[in-house]
C-alpha positions as CSV (number, residue, x, y, z in Angstrom):
1,X,-8.7,-6.8,-18.7
2,X,-8.5,-9.4,-16.0
3,X,-7.4,-8.6,-12.5
4,X,-6.8,-11.1,-9.8
5,X,-7.1,-10.5,-6.0
6,X,-5.3,-13.1,-4.0
7,X,-6.6,-13.1,-0.4
8,X,-10.3,-12.7,0.3
9,X,-10.0,-11.4,3.8
10,X,-11.1,-7.9,4.9
11,X,-8.6,-6.0,2.8
12,X,-9.1,-8.3,-0.2
13,X,-12.9,-7.9,0.0
14,X,-12.6,-4.1,0.4
15,X,-10.3,-4.0,-2.7
16,X,-12.7,-6.0,-4.8
17,X,-15.6,-3.7,-3.8
18,X,-13.6,-0.6,-4.6
19,X,-12.7,-2.1,-8.0
20,X,-16.3,-2.6,-8.7
21,X,-17.4,0.8,-7.5
22,X,-14.8,2.7,-9.6
23,X,-15.8,0.7,-12.6
24,X,-14.7,0.4,-16.1
25,X,-11.0,-0.3,-15.5
26,X,-11.3,-4.1,-15.7
27,X,-13.7,-6.6,-17.3
28,X,-13.1,-9.5,-15.0
29,X,-12.1,-9.9,-11.3
30,X,-10.9,-13.3,-10.0
31,X,-10.9,-13.8,-6.3
32,X,-8.5,-16.4,-4.9
33,X,-8.2,-17.5,-1.3
34,X,-6.7,-20.6,0.5
35,X,-10.3,-21.1,1.8
36,X,-12.3,-21.7,-1.4
37,X,-15.6,-21.2,0.4
38,X,-14.6,-17.7,1.5
39,X,-13.5,-16.7,-2.0
40,X,-16.8,-18.0,-3.3
41,X,-18.8,-16.1,-0.7
42,X,-17.0,-12.8,-1.3
43,X,-17.4,-13.2,-5.1
44,X,-21.1,-14.0,-4.8
45,X,-21.8,-11.1,-2.4
46,X,-20.0,-8.7,-4.7
47,X,-21.6,-10.0,-7.9
48,X,-25.0,-8.9,-6.7
49,X,-23.7,-5.3,-6.8
50,X,-22.4,-5.4,-10.3
51,X,-25.7,-4.5,-12.1
52,X,-25.2,-1.0,-10.6
53,X,-21.7,-0.6,-12.0
54,X,-20.1,-0.7,-15.5
55,X,-20.0,-4.3,-16.8
56,X,-17.6,-6.5,-14.7
57,X,-17.6,-10.2,-14.0
58,X,-16.6,-11.1,-10.4
59,X,-16.0,-14.8,-9.7
60,X,-14.0,-17.0,-7.4
61,X,-11.3,-19.2,-8.8
62,X,-8.0,-21.0,-8.3
63,X,-4.6,-19.9,-9.4
64,X,-5.2,-21.4,-12.9
65,X,-8.0,-18.9,-13.4
66,X,-5.4,-16.1,-13.1
67,X,-4.0,-17.0,-16.5
68,X,-4.0,-13.9,-18.7
69,X,-4.4,-11.5,-15.8
70,X,-2.9,-8.0,-16.5
71,X,-2.5,-7.4,-12.8
72,X,-2.6,-9.4,-9.5
73,X,-3.2,-7.8,-6.2
74,X,-1.9,-9.8,-3.2
75,X,-3.6,-9.2,0.1
76,X,-3.1,-12.6,1.7
77,X,-1.4,-13.1,5.1
78,X,-1.9,-12.1,8.7
79,X,-2.6,-8.5,9.7
80,X,-1.2,-6.6,12.6
81,X,-3.8,-7.8,15.0
82,X,-3.4,-11.4,14.0
83,X,0.4,-11.1,14.0
84,X,0.7,-9.4,17.4
85,X,1.9,-6.0,16.1
86,X,-0.4,-3.6,17.8
87,X,1.9,-2.2,20.5
88,X,2.6,1.5,19.9
89,X,5.8,1.2,21.9
90,X,7.2,-1.5,19.6
91,X,9.6,0.2,17.2
92,X,9.5,-2.8,14.9
93,X,5.8,-2.3,14.3
94,X,4.4,-4.2,11.3
95,X,7.9,-5.5,10.4
96,X,7.1,-8.1,13.1
97,X,4.9,-9.8,10.5
98,X,7.7,-10.6,8.1
99,X,8.4,-14.1,9.2
100,X,4.8,-15.3,8.9
101,X,3.9,-13.5,5.7
102,X,7.1,-14.3,3.9
103,X,6.2,-17.9,4.2
104,X,2.7,-17.2,2.9
105,X,4.2,-15.3,-0.1
106,X,6.8,-18.1,-0.9
107,X,3.8,-20.4,-1.5
108,X,1.6,-17.9,-3.3
109,X,3.9,-16.0,-5.7
110,X,5.3,-19.0,-7.6
111,X,1.8,-20.2,-8.3
112,X,0.8,-16.7,-9.6
113,X,3.8,-16.4,-11.8
114,X,3.4,-19.9,-13.3
115,X,0.1,-19.0,-14.8
116,X,0.3,-15.2,-15.2
117,X,4.0,-14.5,-16.0
118,X,3.3,-11.1,-17.6
119,X,1.1,-9.7,-14.8
120,X,2.0,-6.7,-12.8
121,X,2.1,-7.7,-9.1
122,X,1.0,-5.3,-6.4
123,X,1.8,-6.1,-2.7
124,X,-0.7,-4.9,-0.1
125,X,0.0,-7.3,2.8
126,X,1.9,-5.9,5.7
127,X,4.8,-5.2,5.7
128,X,4.4,-4.4,2.0
129,X,7.9,-3.1,1.2
130,X,10.1,-6.0,2.3
131,X,7.4,-8.4,0.9
132,X,7.6,-6.6,-2.5
133,X,11.4,-7.2,-2.3
134,X,10.7,-10.9,-1.8
135,X,8.2,-10.9,-4.7
136,X,10.9,-9.5,-7.0
137,X,13.1,-12.4,-6.0
138,X,10.4,-15.0,-6.4
139,X,8.9,-13.6,-9.6
140,X,12.3,-12.8,-11.2
141,X,11.1,-9.6,-12.8
142,X,10.6,-6.0,-11.8
143,X,6.9,-5.5,-12.5
144,X,6.4,-5.4,-8.8
145,X,5.5,-2.6,-6.4
146,X,3.7,-2.2,-3.1
147,X,1.1,0.3,-1.9
148,X,3.9,1.9,0.0
149,X,3.3,5.2,1.8
150,X,0.4,6.3,-0.3
151,X,-2.1,5.6,2.5
152,X,0.2,7.4,5.0
153,X,0.5,10.4,2.7
154,X,-3.3,10.6,2.5
155,X,-3.5,10.4,6.2
156,X,-1.0,13.2,6.4
157,X,-3.2,15.4,4.2
158,X,-6.3,14.6,6.2
159,X,-4.7,15.5,9.6
160,X,-3.2,18.7,8.2
161,X,-6.5,19.6,6.6
162,X,-8.2,19.1,10.0
163,X,-5.8,21.5,11.7
164,X,-5.9,24.1,9.0
165,X,-9.7,23.8,8.3
166,X,-9.4,23.2,4.6
167,X,-10.2,20.3,2.2
168,X,-7.8,17.4,2.3
169,X,-7.6,17.5,-1.5
170,X,-6.1,21.0,-1.3
171,X,-3.2,19.9,0.9
172,X,0.0,18.6,-0.7
173,X,1.9,16.4,1.7
174,X,4.1,13.3,1.2
175,X,5.4,10.5,3.3
176,X,8.4,8.5,2.1
177,X,10.5,5.5,3.2
178,X,8.9,2.6,4.9
179,X,5.2,2.1,5.3
180,X,5.8,1.7,9.0
181,X,7.3,3.2,12.1
182,X,10.4,4.6,10.4
183,X,8.4,6.4,7.7
184,X,9.4,10.0,7.0
185,X,6.9,12.8,6.9
186,X,8.2,15.6,4.6
187,X,7.1,18.6,6.6
188,X,9.5,20.9,4.7
189,X,7.5,20.5,1.5
190,X,3.9,20.2,2.9
191,X,1.8,23.0,1.6
192,X,-1.6,24.4,0.9
193,X,-2.0,26.4,-2.2
194,X,1.7,26.9,-2.4
195,X,1.9,28.2,1.2
196,X,4.1,26.1,3.5
197,X,1.9,24.1,6.0
198,X,4.3,24.9,8.8
199,X,3.8,28.6,8.2
200,X,0.0,28.2,8.3
201,X,0.2,26.1,11.5
202,X,2.4,28.7,13.2
203,X,-0.3,31.3,12.7
204,X,-2.7,29.1,14.8
205,X,-0.8,29.8,17.9
206,X,-0.1,26.2,19.0
207,X,3.4,24.9,19.6
208,X,4.7,23.5,16.3
209,X,6.6,20.8,18.0
210,X,3.5,19.6,19.8
211,X,1.3,19.7,16.7
212,X,3.9,17.9,14.6
213,X,4.2,15.2,17.3
214,X,0.5,14.7,17.5
215,X,0.1,14.4,13.8
216,X,3.0,12.1,13.4
217,X,1.7,9.8,16.1
218,X,-1.8,9.8,14.5
219,X,-0.3,8.7,11.2
220,X,2.3,6.2,12.4
221,X,-0.2,4.4,14.5
222,X,-3.3,4.9,12.4
223,X,-3.6,1.2,11.7
224,X,-3.5,0.3,15.4
225,X,-6.2,2.9,16.2
226,X,-8.4,1.5,13.4
227,X,-7.8,-2.1,14.5
228,X,-8.7,-1.3,18.1
229,X,-12.1,-0.1,16.8
230,X,-12.9,-2.5,14.0
231,X,-10.4,-5.4,14.0
232,X,-8.8,-4.5,10.7
233,X,-7.7,-1.6,8.6
234,X,-9.5,-2.2,5.3
235,X,-11.6,0.5,3.6
236,X,-8.9,3.2,3.1
237,X,-6.4,0.7,1.7
238,X,-9.1,-1.0,-0.4
239,X,-9.7,2.3,-2.2
240,X,-6.0,3.0,-2.5
241,X,-5.5,-0.4,-4.1
242,X,-8.2,0.1,-6.6
243,X,-6.8,3.6,-7.5
244,X,-3.4,2.0,-8.1
245,X,-4.8,-0.8,-10.3
246,X,-6.5,1.9,-12.3
247,X,-3.3,3.8,-12.7
248,X,-1.5,0.7,-14.1
249,X,-4.2,-0.5,-16.4
250,X,-4.8,2.9,-17.9
251,X,-1.1,3.8,-18.0
252,X,-1.9,7.0,-16.2
253,X,1.7,7.8,-15.3
254,X,0.4,9.0,-12.0
255,X,2.9,10.5,-9.6
256,X,2.3,8.8,-6.2
257,X,4.4,7.7,-3.2
258,X,4.3,3.9,-3.8
259,X,7.2,1.6,-3.2
260,X,9.4,-0.2,-5.8
261,X,13.0,-1.3,-5.9
262,X,15.3,1.8,-6.2
263,X,18.7,0.9,-7.5
264,X,20.7,3.8,-5.9
265,X,19.6,2.7,-2.4
266,X,19.5,-1.0,-3.2
267,X,16.2,-1.5,-1.5
268,X,12.4,-1.3,-2.1
269,X,10.9,1.9,-0.5
270,X,8.5,4.7,-1.3
271,X,9.8,7.8,-3.0
272,X,8.1,10.0,-5.7
273,X,7.1,7.3,-8.2
274,X,5.6,7.4,-11.6
275,X,3.0,4.6,-11.9
276,X,1.6,3.3,-15.2
277,X,1.8,0.4,-17.6
278,X,4.2,-2.3,-16.2
279,X,4.1,-0.7,-12.7
280,X,6.6,1.9,-11.4
281,X,8.2,3.5,-14.5
282,X,10.4,6.0,-12.7
283,X,11.4,7.1,-9.2
284,X,12.6,10.4,-7.9
285,X,14.1,11.6,-4.6
286,X,12.1,14.5,-3.3
287,X,13.6,17.6,-1.9
288,X,14.3,17.1,1.8
289,X,16.0,19.1,4.5
290,X,18.9,17.6,6.5
291,X,16.8,16.1,9.3
292,X,14.4,14.5,6.8
293,X,17.4,13.1,4.8
294,X,18.8,11.6,8.0
295,X,15.5,10.1,8.9
296,X,15.2,8.6,5.4
297,X,18.7,7.0,5.8
298,X,17.5,5.3,9.0
299,X,14.3,4.1,7.2
300,X,16.5,2.7,4.4
301,X,18.6,0.8,6.9
302,X,15.5,-0.7,8.6
303,X,14.2,-1.7,5.2
304,X,17.4,-3.4,4.1
305,X,17.4,-5.4,7.3
306,X,13.8,-6.3,6.8
307,X,14.3,-7.3,3.2
308,X,17.1,-9.7,4.2
309,X,14.8,-11.2,6.9
310,X,12.0,-11.7,4.3
311,X,14.3,-13.5,2.0
312,X,15.7,-15.7,4.8
313,X,12.2,-16.5,6.1
314,X,10.9,-17.6,2.8
């Protein structure tokens, strides 16, 4: 199968590398960028690693080369650093990038759809959820989803595991809503081996309110912390993107918190989603307590406003 990656910046390059390293899910990767020389450089660099992986052909191309692609991953646009969204006190967060990146997408998406009308489209660019809403509008189909809060949920698991001194893979914890400052951490259902995480944290002797606040801040502002050190958040989201491509191409029906349009709420957001052939096949509302439900309603309101902004800016 052919997979396209549009945007050969740091996230796009990390995604291509992760696709190669996981191996076997696609036979051909096309790298497209507005700067052809950058796409060519990234593709050439990656090609030299392919003899160590299952057979895959990596090459740079234009939009016409996406013809026949089963899936296209869109990473193009400015990141939080480039878009001036690195202030932890700014409640708008990465939503500040909508205006700029909506214009980028209004140029990119019609070109993708013109040559690959049957492709599943995955949005990675920040802010991914309102941009996915825009892609649905531009593409005129529902085979669209964003990486949503999967990376946030993984961060939640990592930080809980650190506190509880267990493996992150043994922690069950989910973030829903916006991939951004209004995201909702579902503390009420977080667990380790079926034991509520809050119960385990209480045994540690620290103030639960203090621990929760620290973990939530670490997760909400993780991108900013990473950007302060490296200039871009890229490796974690690159791996996430490759895993999601794999789930679609292999029709895994994986249960993951990625974002798609949810009719009951009338907006694109992350819930408990079933991901497989064609993209998100089903979405479920997880069990929440009253506080979490209220927080989700606030996140939904923020996303509705953001989606309207994205459509207007395009």
